[in-house]
N, C-alpha and C positions, 0 to 999 in steps of 0.2 A: 300933660303927656299920659297916655293910657298904657297900662301894663299889657304885656302879651298874655293871651289866655292860657290858663293852666293846662298842662298836658293831661290827657285822659287815656287810661288803659283799662280795657274791660275784657273779660272772658265771656263770650256770647254762647259758645257751644263747644263741646268736646265729643267726638264720635269716632267710630271705627269706619274707615273708608274701604279697607280691603283686608282679607284674612285668608291664609292658606296654610295647609299642613300636608306634607307628603312623606310617606315612609315606603319607598320603593322595594325594600328587601324584607318587609314583614309578610308573613309571620316568621320566616326562617331566621331573621336576625335575633329573635327572642330565644331561640334554642341554643345560642352560643354565648359564651362569656366574651363581651366585646368592650374594648376601651376606645373612647372617641376622641377625635380632635375636633374642636369646635371653632368655627369661623363666624364672626359677627360683623355685619356691615350696617352702617347707619347712613341715611340720606334725608336731610331736611330741606324742604322747599317752601317758599312762600309765594302767594299769588294775591295781587291786589283785586279786591272785589269792588262793588259799588260803594261810593262814598268813602268813609273812613274805615271800612271793613277789610280785613285781610284773612285769607285762609293760610294756615301753616299745616303742612303734612310731614310727618316723621315716619319714614319707612325703616323697619328693622327686619333684617333677614339673618337667620341663624341656620348654618349648615353644619351638620355633624357627619363626620366620616369615620369609619372604623379604622383604627391605626394599622391593622394588619393588611387588609385588602384594599384600603383606600376607597372603598365603596361608600356611597352616600347612605347613611342610616336614616336621616330625616332632614327635611328642610321646613322650617317654620318661618312664616312671613306675616307681618302685619303692617298696615299703614294707618297710623293714628292721625286723625285730623282735628283741627280746631279753628273756630272763627273768633277773631279778636278785633276789638275796636282800638285803633290808635289815632288819636286826634291831637293836633297842636304839637307834634314832635318835629324837629328838624330831620332831614332825610337820613343823615348818618345815625342819629339816635334810633329812628324807626327801623332801619336795616338791622342794627345791632339787637334791638328788642325782639324782632321777628326771629332772628337766628339764634338767640340765646335764651331769653326769658320764655318765649313761647315754646321752644324746643324743650326747655327744662320742665315746663308745665305738662307737656305731652308725654315725656319719657316714662314716668311711672305707670301710666296707663298701658303703654306699649310693652313695658317690661312685664307687667302682670299678665297681659294677654299672651305673650310668648311663653312664659312659664306654664300657664294653664294649657296652652296648645300642646306643648311637649309632654306634659304629664298625662293629658288625655290620650295622647298617641301611644302611651304605654312605656315611656322612657322616664328616667329620673328627672325631676324638675331641674331647670337651669335658672340660676339667679344671675341676671346681668348686673355687672358692677355699675355704679353711677358713672355718668359721663359729664365731663367738664366742657359744656358747650361754649363757655366764655373763652377757654383756652383754644378750642377748635376755631372759633371765630377770629381770634387774634392771629392764629397761625395762617388761616386763609387770607386775612388782610395783609399779613406780612408777605405772603407769596405773591399776591396781586401787586403790591407796591414794588417788590423786587423785579417781577416780570415787566412792569411798566418802565422801570428805570433802565432795564437792559435792552429795550427796543429803540 
C-alpha cells in the first residue's frame, strides 16, 4: 500500500498588481487642522492558474475623510499579488490555505505599501493593525453553511 504524496506549498512570486493614491482636496487640506475618520476595506481573491499554481490577490483600500466636512482627504489603494504552488492538498485544505496562509503572507507587503503611499502623499503614516484571516475565513464558512441550511 503506497502512501499519499506529501503536500507541497511554495511561494513563487510576490508582486504589486495595482497601486493608487488620490488626494482630491490638496493642497487646501494641508492649510487646516484636520482630524480624519479612516475606513479600511480588504478583499482577498484566489484564481487557479495552470497546473498546481494559484494567484492570490489582496486588495486594501484606505479612505480618510475629514471629521468636520466629511470630505475625502485621501484614498490609498493597493492590490498585492502572489503566485503560490499548492500540490497534494484536499480541496478544503487548499481553499483554506489560499484564503488564510497566502493572505497572511501578502498582508505585510500591502500594509507597508499603504503606509508609504499615505506618507508620500503628505499625510501622517497609517499603520494598519494585523488581520486575523483565519477568523475571517471561519466567519465566512459559518455564513455559507448557515445560508445553505436556510434554503
